[in-house]
DSSP file (Angstrom, degrees, kcal/mol; ACC not computed):
  #  RESIDUE AA STRUCTURE BP1 BP2  ACC     N-H-->O    O-->H-N    N-H-->O    O-->H-N    TCO  KAPPA ALPHA  PHI   PSI    X-CA   Y-CA   Z-CA
    1    1 A M              0   0    0      0, 0.0     2,-0.0     0, 0.0     0, 0.0   0.000 360.0 360.0 360.0 129.2    0.0    0.1    0.1
    2    2 A S        -     0   0    0      1,-0.1     5,-0.0     2,-0.1     3,-0.0  -0.303 360.0 -91.8 -76.4 157.9    1.4    3.3   -1.0
    3    3 A D    >>  -     0   0    0      1,-0.2     4,-1.4     2,-0.0     3,-0.7  -0.574  28.1-140.6 -73.2 128.5    2.0    6.2    1.5
    4    4 A P  H 3> S+     0   0    0      0, 0.0     4,-2.1     0, 0.0    -1,-0.2   0.714 100.0  63.6 -59.5 -24.9   -1.1    8.4    1.5
    5    5 A R  H 3> S+     0   0    0      2,-0.2     4,-2.5     1,-0.2     5,-0.1   0.906 103.5  49.9 -66.7 -41.2    1.1   11.5    1.8
    6    6 A N  H <> S+     0   0    0     -3,-0.7     4,-2.4     1,-0.2    -1,-0.2   0.873 110.6  48.0 -63.6 -39.6    2.5   10.7   -1.7
    7    7 A D  H  X S+     0   0    0     -4,-1.4     4,-2.0     2,-0.2    -1,-0.2   0.862 111.7  50.1 -69.2 -35.7   -0.9   10.2   -3.1
    8    8 A A  H  X S+     0   0    0     -4,-2.1     4,-2.4     2,-0.2    -2,-0.2   0.914 111.9  48.0 -65.6 -45.6   -2.1   13.5   -1.6
    9    9 A H  H  X S+     0   0    0     -4,-2.5     4,-2.9     2,-0.2    -2,-0.2   0.932 111.4  50.2 -60.8 -45.3    0.9   15.3   -3.0
   10   10 A D  H  X S+     0   0    0     -4,-2.4     4,-2.7     1,-0.2    -1,-0.2   0.915 111.5  48.5 -55.7 -46.9    0.4   13.7   -6.5
   11   11 A K  H  X S+     0   0    0     -4,-2.0     4,-2.6     2,-0.2    -1,-0.2   0.912 111.5  50.5 -58.5 -46.3   -3.3   14.7   -6.4
   12   12 A K  H  X S+     0   0    0     -4,-2.4     4,-2.6     2,-0.2     5,-0.2   0.943 111.2  47.4 -64.5 -49.9   -2.3   18.3   -5.4
   13   13 A V  H  X S+     0   0    0     -4,-2.9     4,-2.1     1,-0.2    -1,-0.2   0.896 112.6  49.0 -58.4 -42.9    0.3   18.5   -8.2
   14   14 A T  H  X S+     0   0    0     -4,-2.7     4,-2.4     2,-0.2    -1,-0.2   0.915 111.4  50.6 -63.4 -40.1   -2.2   17.2  -10.8
   15   15 A H  H  X S+     0   0    0     -4,-2.6     4,-2.0     1,-0.2    -2,-0.2   0.916 111.1  47.9 -57.9 -47.5   -4.8   19.7   -9.5
   16   16 A E  H  X S+     0   0    0     -4,-2.6     4,-1.1     2,-0.2    -1,-0.2   0.836 109.4  52.4 -67.7 -33.6   -2.3   22.6   -9.8
   17   17 A K  H >X S+     0   0    0     -4,-2.1     4,-0.9    -5,-0.2     3,-0.8   0.953 109.4  51.5 -64.4 -48.8   -1.3   21.6  -13.3
   18   18 A K  H >< S+     0   0    0     -4,-2.4     3,-0.7     1,-0.2    -2,-0.2   0.875 106.1  53.4 -50.7 -42.7   -4.9   21.6  -14.3
   19   19 A K  H 3< S+     0   0    0     -4,-2.0    -1,-0.2     1,-0.2    -2,-0.2   0.761 113.4  43.0 -67.9 -26.7   -5.5   25.0  -12.9
   20   20 A H  H << S+     0   0    0     -4,-1.1    -1,-0.2    -3,-0.8    -2,-0.2   0.480  89.2 105.9-103.7  -1.6   -2.6   26.5  -14.9
   21   21 A E  S << S-     0   0    0     -4,-0.9     5,-0.0    -3,-0.7    -3,-0.0  -0.324  81.7 -86.6 -72.0 161.6   -3.3   24.7  -18.3
   22   22 A P    >   -     0   0    0      0, 0.0     3,-1.8     0, 0.0     4,-0.4  -0.073  45.2 -95.5 -63.2 170.8   -4.7   26.7  -21.2
   23   23 A A  G >  S+     0   0    0      1,-0.3     3,-1.4     2,-0.2     6,-0.3   0.755 117.8  74.8 -63.6 -21.7   -8.4   27.0  -21.6
   24   24 A A  G 3  S+     0   0    0      1,-0.3    -1,-0.3     2,-0.1    -3,-0.0   0.783  86.4  62.3 -54.1 -32.0   -8.4   24.0  -24.0
   25   25 A A  G <  S+     0   0    0     -3,-1.8    -1,-0.3     1,-0.3    -2,-0.2   0.752 120.7  20.8 -71.3 -23.6   -8.0   21.7  -21.1
   26   26 A E    X   +     0   0    0     -3,-1.4     3,-2.1    -4,-0.4    -1,-0.3  -0.626  67.1 178.2-144.7  81.3  -11.4   22.9  -19.7
   27   27 A P  T 3  S+     0   0    0      0, 0.0    -3,-0.1     0, 0.0    -1,-0.1   0.658  75.6  70.1 -58.5 -16.0  -13.5   24.3  -22.4
   28   28 A A  T 3   +     0   0    0     -5,-0.1     2,-0.6     2,-0.0    -5,-0.0   0.618  69.6 112.0 -83.6  -8.3  -16.5   24.9  -20.0
   29   29 A V    <   -     0   0    0     -3,-2.1     3,-0.4    -6,-0.3    -3,-0.1  -0.542  43.6-179.2 -66.6 113.8  -14.5   27.6  -18.3
   30   30 A L    >   +     0   0    0     -2,-0.6     3,-2.4     1,-0.2     4,-0.5   0.661  62.8  83.2 -85.3 -20.6  -16.4   30.8  -19.1
   31   31 A S  G >  S+     0   0    0      1,-0.3     3,-0.6     2,-0.2    -1,-0.2   0.754  87.4  55.3 -59.4 -25.9  -14.2   33.3  -17.3
   32   32 A E  G 3  S+     0   0    0     -3,-0.4    -1,-0.3     1,-0.2    -2,-0.1   0.532 101.8  60.6 -84.1  -6.0  -11.8   33.5  -20.2
   33   33 A V  G <  S+     0   0    0     -3,-2.4    -1,-0.2     2,-0.1    -2,-0.2   0.565  76.9 120.8 -95.2 -10.8  -14.7   34.4  -22.4
   34   34 A I    <   -     0   0    0     -3,-0.6    -3,-0.0    -4,-0.5    81,-0.0  -0.310  47.3-158.2 -63.2 131.7  -15.5   37.6  -20.5
   35   35 A T    >   -     0   0    0     -2,-0.1     3,-1.9     1,-0.1    -2,-0.1  -0.585  36.0-101.6 -97.0 164.2  -15.3   40.8  -22.4
   36   36 A P  T 3  S+     0   0    0      0, 0.0    -1,-0.1     0, 0.0    -2,-0.1   0.782 122.8  58.9 -56.2 -27.8  -14.9   44.2  -21.0
   37   37 A A  T 3  S+     0   0    0      2,-0.0    -3,-0.0     0, 0.0     0, 0.0   0.337  76.6 131.8 -82.0   5.4  -18.7   44.7  -21.5
   38   38 A S    <   -     0   0    0     -3,-1.9    77,-0.1     1,-0.1    -4,-0.0  -0.208  61.5-112.3 -63.6 152.9  -19.6   41.7  -19.3
   39   39 A S     >  -     0   0    0     75,-0.2     4,-2.1     1,-0.1     5,-0.1  -0.455  18.1-119.6 -82.6 157.9  -22.3   42.4  -16.7
   40   40 A P  H  > S+     0   0    0      0, 0.0     4,-2.8     0, 0.0     5,-0.2   0.825 115.1  59.1 -63.4 -32.8  -21.4   42.4  -13.0
   41   41 A A  H  > S+     0   0    0      1,-0.2     4,-2.6     2,-0.2     5,-0.1   0.909 106.2  45.9 -66.6 -37.9  -24.0   39.6  -12.6
   42   42 A L  H  > S+     0   0    0      2,-0.2     4,-2.5     1,-0.2     5,-0.2   0.929 114.2  47.9 -73.1 -42.9  -22.1   37.4  -15.0
   43   43 A E  H  X S+     0   0    0     -4,-2.1     4,-1.7     2,-0.2    -2,-0.2   0.942 114.0  46.9 -62.1 -45.8  -18.7   38.2  -13.4
   44   44 A G  H  X S+     0   0    0     -4,-2.8     4,-2.6     1,-0.2    -2,-0.2   0.943 113.0  49.7 -63.1 -46.6  -20.1   37.5   -9.9
   45   45 A S  H  X S+     0   0    0     -4,-2.6     4,-2.5     1,-0.2    -1,-0.2   0.852 108.8  52.0 -64.9 -32.1  -21.7   34.2  -11.1
   46   46 A L  H  X S+     0   0    0     -4,-2.5     4,-2.4     2,-0.2    -1,-0.2   0.860 108.6  51.8 -66.7 -33.2  -18.5   33.1  -12.7
   47   47 A A  H  X S+     0   0    0     -4,-1.7     4,-1.8    -5,-0.2    -2,-0.2   0.914 111.4  46.4 -66.9 -44.7  -16.7   33.7   -9.5
   48   48 A V  H  X S+     0   0    0     -4,-2.6     4,-2.5     2,-0.2    -2,-0.2   0.902 109.6  54.4 -60.7 -43.5  -19.3   31.6   -7.7
   49   49 A L  H  X S+     0   0    0     -4,-2.5     4,-2.6     1,-0.2     5,-0.2   0.943 107.1  50.9 -54.5 -49.3  -19.0   28.9  -10.3
   50   50 A A  H  X S+     0   0    0     -4,-2.4     4,-2.2     1,-0.2    -1,-0.2   0.896 110.8  48.7 -59.8 -38.8  -15.3   28.7   -9.7
   51   51 A K  H  X S+     0   0    0     -4,-1.8     4,-2.5     1,-0.2    -1,-0.2   0.891 110.2  51.0 -66.8 -39.2  -15.8   28.4   -5.9
   52   52 A L  H  X S+     0   0    0     -4,-2.5     4,-2.4     2,-0.2    -2,-0.2   0.915 108.8  51.6 -65.0 -41.0  -18.3   25.7   -6.4
   53   53 A K  H  X S+     0   0    0     -4,-2.6     4,-2.7     1,-0.2    -2,-0.2   0.924 109.6  50.5 -60.1 -44.0  -15.9   23.8   -8.7
   54   54 A D  H  X S+     0   0    0     -4,-2.2     4,-2.0    -5,-0.2    -2,-0.2   0.924 110.3  48.8 -65.5 -38.1  -13.2   24.0   -6.0
   55   55 A L  H  X S+     0   0    0     -4,-2.5     4,-2.3     2,-0.2    -2,-0.2   0.892 110.5  51.6 -62.8 -34.9  -15.6   22.7   -3.3
   56   56 A E  H  X S+     0   0    0     -4,-2.4     4,-2.3     2,-0.2    -2,-0.2   0.894 107.6  52.5 -70.4 -36.4  -16.6   19.8   -5.6
   57   57 A F  H  X S+     0   0    0     -4,-2.7     4,-2.0     2,-0.2    -1,-0.2   0.955 113.3  43.1 -63.1 -46.3  -12.9   19.0   -6.1
   58   58 A H  H  X S+     0   0    0     -4,-2.0     4,-2.1     1,-0.2    -2,-0.2   0.837 111.3  55.4 -67.5 -33.5  -12.3   18.9   -2.4
   59   59 A S  H  X S+     0   0    0     -4,-2.3     4,-1.6     2,-0.2    -1,-0.2   0.909 107.5  49.8 -63.6 -40.7  -15.5   17.0   -1.8
   60   60 A R  H  X S+     0   0    0     -4,-2.3     4,-1.9     1,-0.2    -2,-0.2   0.906 110.0  51.3 -67.9 -39.8  -14.4   14.3   -4.3
   61   61 A A  H  X S+     0   0    0     -4,-2.0     4,-2.6     1,-0.2    -1,-0.2   0.860 107.2  52.7 -60.8 -36.3  -11.1   14.1   -2.5
   62   62 A N  H  X S+     0   0    0     -4,-2.1     4,-2.4     2,-0.2    -1,-0.2   0.823 105.1  54.3 -70.5 -28.2  -12.7   13.6    0.8
   63   63 A L  H  X S+     0   0    0     -4,-1.6     4,-2.3     2,-0.2    -2,-0.2   0.945 110.3  47.4 -69.1 -41.7  -14.8   10.8   -0.5
   64   64 A Q  H  X S+     0   0    0     -4,-1.9     4,-2.2     1,-0.2    -2,-0.2   0.937 114.4  46.9 -62.4 -44.4  -11.6    9.0   -1.7
   65   65 A R  H  X S+     0   0    0     -4,-2.6     4,-2.9     1,-0.2    -1,-0.2   0.924 110.5  51.5 -64.0 -42.7  -10.0    9.7    1.7
   66   66 A L  H  X S+     0   0    0     -4,-2.4     4,-2.7     1,-0.2    -1,-0.2   0.892 109.6  52.0 -59.6 -42.0  -13.1    8.5    3.6
   67   67 A A  H  X S+     0   0    0     -4,-2.3     4,-2.1     2,-0.2    -1,-0.2   0.906 111.2  46.6 -62.1 -44.3  -12.9    5.3    1.5
   68   68 A E  H  X S+     0   0    0     -4,-2.2     4,-2.4     2,-0.2    -2,-0.2   0.890 111.3  50.0 -65.1 -41.2   -9.3    4.7    2.4
   69   69 A V  H  X S+     0   0    0     -4,-2.9     4,-3.0     1,-0.2     5,-0.3   0.944 109.6  53.7 -64.6 -46.2   -9.9    5.4    6.1
   70   70 A G  H  X S+     0   0    0     -4,-2.7     4,-2.6     1,-0.2     5,-0.4   0.908 108.8  47.3 -49.5 -49.6  -12.8    2.9    6.0
   71   71 A L  H  X>S+     0   0    0     -4,-2.1     4,-2.9     1,-0.2     5,-1.0   0.939 113.8  48.6 -61.3 -44.0  -10.6    0.2    4.5
   72   72 A T  I  X>S+     0   0    0     -4,-2.4     5,-2.4     1,-0.2     4,-0.7   0.920 114.2  44.6 -61.3 -43.6   -7.9    0.8    7.1
   73   73 A V  I  <5S+     0   0    0     -4,-3.0     6,-3.2     3,-0.2    -1,-0.2   0.908 124.8  33.5 -68.6 -41.8  -10.4    0.8   10.1
   74   74 A E  I  <5S+     0   0    0     -4,-2.6     6,-0.2    -5,-0.3    -2,-0.2   0.946 130.1  26.2 -85.9 -45.7  -12.2   -2.3    8.9
   75   75 A D  I  <5S+     0   0    0     -4,-2.9    -3,-0.2    -5,-0.4    -2,-0.1   0.896 130.4  29.7 -88.8 -41.4   -9.6   -4.5    7.1
   76   76 A E  I  <<S+     0   0    0     -5,-1.0    -3,-0.2    -4,-0.7    -4,-0.1   0.886 131.4  30.5 -85.9 -42.2   -6.3   -3.5    8.7
   77   77 A L  S   <S-     0   0    0     -5,-2.4    -3,-0.2    -6,-0.2    -4,-0.2   0.610  93.2-138.5 -94.4 -13.5   -7.2   -2.5   12.2
   78   78 A K        +     0   0    0     -6,-0.3     2,-0.6     1,-0.2    -4,-0.2   0.885  51.9 145.8  55.6  42.6  -10.3   -4.9   12.4
   79   79 A Q    >   +     0   0    0     -6,-3.2     3,-2.2     1,-0.2     4,-0.4  -0.464   9.8 157.7-101.0  57.4  -12.4   -2.3   14.1
   80   80 A K  G >   +     0   0    0     -2,-0.6     3,-0.9     1,-0.3    -1,-0.2   0.691  59.5  71.9 -61.7 -20.0  -15.6   -3.4   12.5
   81   81 A E  G 3  S+     0   0    0      1,-0.2    -1,-0.3    -3,-0.2     4,-0.3   0.762  99.5  50.8 -66.7 -21.3  -17.8   -1.8   15.2
   82   82 A L  G <> S+     0   0    0     -3,-2.2     4,-2.1     1,-0.2     3,-0.4   0.534  84.9  88.2 -92.5  -6.4  -16.9    1.5   13.8
   83   83 A A  H <> S+     0   0    0     -3,-0.9     4,-2.6    -4,-0.4     5,-0.2   0.878  81.9  56.3 -60.9 -36.9  -17.7    0.7   10.2
   84   84 A P  H  > S+     0   0    0      0, 0.0     4,-1.7     0, 0.0    -1,-0.2   0.885 108.6  48.2 -66.4 -33.5  -21.3    1.8   10.4
   85   85 A L  H  > S+     0   0    0     -3,-0.4     4,-2.5    -4,-0.3    -2,-0.2   0.923 112.8  48.5 -63.0 -46.7  -20.3    5.3   11.6
   86   86 A L  H  X S+     0   0    0     -4,-2.1     4,-3.0     1,-0.2     5,-0.2   0.898 110.1  51.5 -59.8 -42.0  -17.7    5.6    8.8
   87   87 A S  H  X S+     0   0    0     -4,-2.6     4,-2.3    -5,-0.2    -1,-0.2   0.870 107.8  52.9 -65.7 -38.1  -20.4    4.4    6.4
   88   88 A K  H  X S+     0   0    0     -4,-1.7     4,-2.5     2,-0.2    -2,-0.2   0.943 111.0  46.6 -63.1 -48.6  -22.8    7.1    7.7
   89   89 A V  H  X S+     0   0    0     -4,-2.5     4,-2.2     1,-0.2     5,-0.3   0.944 111.9  50.4 -59.5 -47.7  -20.1    9.8    7.1
   90   90 A Y  H  X S+     0   0    0     -4,-3.0     4,-2.3     1,-0.2    -1,-0.2   0.896 109.8  50.6 -58.0 -41.5  -19.3    8.5    3.6
   91   91 A S  H  X S+     0   0    0     -4,-2.3     4,-2.2    -5,-0.2    -1,-0.2   0.961 111.3  48.8 -62.9 -48.9  -23.0    8.5    2.7
   92   92 A A  H  X S+     0   0    0     -4,-2.5     4,-1.7     1,-0.2    -2,-0.2   0.881 112.9  46.1 -55.7 -40.8  -23.3   12.1    3.9
   93   93 A Q  H  X S+     0   0    0     -4,-2.2     4,-2.8     2,-0.2    -1,-0.2   0.849 110.4  55.7 -70.2 -37.2  -20.2   13.2    1.9
   94   94 A N  H  X S+     0   0    0     -4,-2.3     4,-2.8    -5,-0.3    -2,-0.2   0.915 107.0  48.9 -60.5 -44.9  -21.5   11.3   -1.0
   95   95 A L  H  X S+     0   0    0     -4,-2.2     4,-2.3     2,-0.2    -2,-0.2   0.875 110.0  50.4 -64.4 -39.5  -24.8   13.3   -0.8
   96   96 A V  H  X S+     0   0    0     -4,-1.7     4,-2.7     2,-0.2    -2,-0.2   0.919 111.0  51.0 -63.2 -45.1  -22.8   16.6   -0.6
   97   97 A Q  H  X S+     0   0    0     -4,-2.8     4,-2.3     2,-0.2    -2,-0.2   0.951 112.6  44.1 -57.2 -52.5  -20.8   15.5   -3.7
   98   98 A T  H  X S+     0   0    0     -4,-2.8     4,-2.1     1,-0.2    -1,-0.2   0.914 114.7  48.9 -60.8 -47.3  -23.9   14.6   -5.8
   99   99 A T  H  X S+     0   0    0     -4,-2.3     4,-2.7     1,-0.2    -1,-0.2   0.890 110.5  51.3 -65.3 -41.3  -25.7   17.8   -4.7
  100  100 A L  H  X S+     0   0    0     -4,-2.7     4,-2.5     2,-0.2    -1,-0.2   0.925 109.4  50.9 -63.4 -43.3  -22.7   20.0   -5.6
  101  101 A T  H  X S+     0   0    0     -4,-2.3     4,-2.0     2,-0.2    -1,-0.2   0.904 110.4  48.0 -57.0 -41.9  -22.4   18.4   -9.0
  102  102 A E  H  X S+     0   0    0     -4,-2.1     4,-2.1     1,-0.2    -2,-0.2   0.934 113.5  49.2 -67.0 -43.4  -26.1   19.1   -9.7
  103  103 A L  H  X S+     0   0    0     -4,-2.7     4,-2.6     1,-0.2    -2,-0.2   0.857 108.0  52.0 -62.2 -37.1  -25.6   22.7   -8.5
  104  104 A I  H  X S+     0   0    0     -4,-2.5     4,-2.7     2,-0.2    -1,-0.2   0.904 108.4  51.5 -66.6 -42.1  -22.6   23.3  -10.6
  105  105 A E  H  X S+     0   0    0     -4,-2.0     4,-1.9     1,-0.2    -2,-0.2   0.911 112.9  46.3 -65.9 -40.4  -24.5   22.1  -13.7
  106  106 A A  H  X S+     0   0    0     -4,-2.1     4,-2.1     2,-0.2    -1,-0.2   0.906 112.0  50.0 -63.8 -41.9  -27.3   24.5  -12.9
  107  107 A Y  H  X S+     0   0    0     -4,-2.6     4,-2.3     1,-0.2    -2,-0.2   0.881 107.1  54.3 -69.8 -34.4  -24.9   27.3  -12.3
  108  108 A K  H  X S+     0   0    0     -4,-2.7     4,-2.4     2,-0.2    -1,-0.2   0.930 108.5  50.2 -60.5 -42.7  -23.1   26.6  -15.6
  109  109 A A  H  X S+     0   0    0     -4,-1.9     4,-2.6     1,-0.2    -2,-0.2   0.896 109.8  50.9 -65.4 -37.4  -26.5   27.0  -17.3
  110  110 A E  H  X S+     0   0    0     -4,-2.1     4,-2.0     2,-0.2    -1,-0.2   0.879 110.4  48.3 -66.8 -35.1  -27.1   30.2  -15.5
  111  111 A C  H  X S+     0   0    0     -4,-2.3     4,-2.2     2,-0.2    -2,-0.2   0.897 110.8  51.4 -69.0 -38.9  -23.8   31.6  -16.6
  112  112 A D  H  X S+     0   0    0     -4,-2.4     4,-2.1     2,-0.2     5,-0.2   0.925 110.0  49.4 -58.5 -46.7  -24.5   30.5  -20.2
  113  113 A R  H  X S+     0   0    0     -4,-2.6     4,-1.3     1,-0.2    -2,-0.2   0.910 112.5  47.7 -66.2 -39.4  -27.8   32.3  -20.0
  114  114 A L  H  < S+     0   0    0     -4,-2.0    -1,-0.2     1,-0.2    -2,-0.2   0.835 109.8  53.5 -64.4 -37.1  -26.1   35.5  -18.7
  115  115 A L  H  < S+     0   0    0     -4,-2.2    -1,-0.2     1,-0.2    -2,-0.2   0.859 113.9  40.2 -66.1 -37.3  -23.5   35.3  -21.3
  116  116 A Q  H  <        0   0    0     -4,-2.1    -2,-0.2     1,-0.2    -1,-0.2   0.693 360.0 360.0 -85.1 -17.8  -25.9   35.1  -24.1
  117  117 A G     <        0   0    0     -4,-1.3    -1,-0.2    -5,-0.2    -2,-0.2   0.440 360.0 360.0 -88.6 360.0  -28.3   37.7  -22.6
């Protein structure tokens, strides 16, 4: 089993690279389409969208970490009595992840509407 610190570092490096790649890496990013005549509502909405995407990224990472912790507690440490609590936390984080993804899609649609309007 690899060191979780190495995995976390690799994920961080990958995330940082994605943030600095050109717009072709993520065509859905509308912030680079903003013109000087953009409305304040559009600019504010794009800022909110960027924050939601950041939250979603961390939510996904939390799900992965919770899964790893669950395996450690249940399989390696044999603390099966704690598994239901971990499962409950994992389920709650999964609901957050799913809801964030839905919100991001709705917010993208709103940004597109503002961009066209």
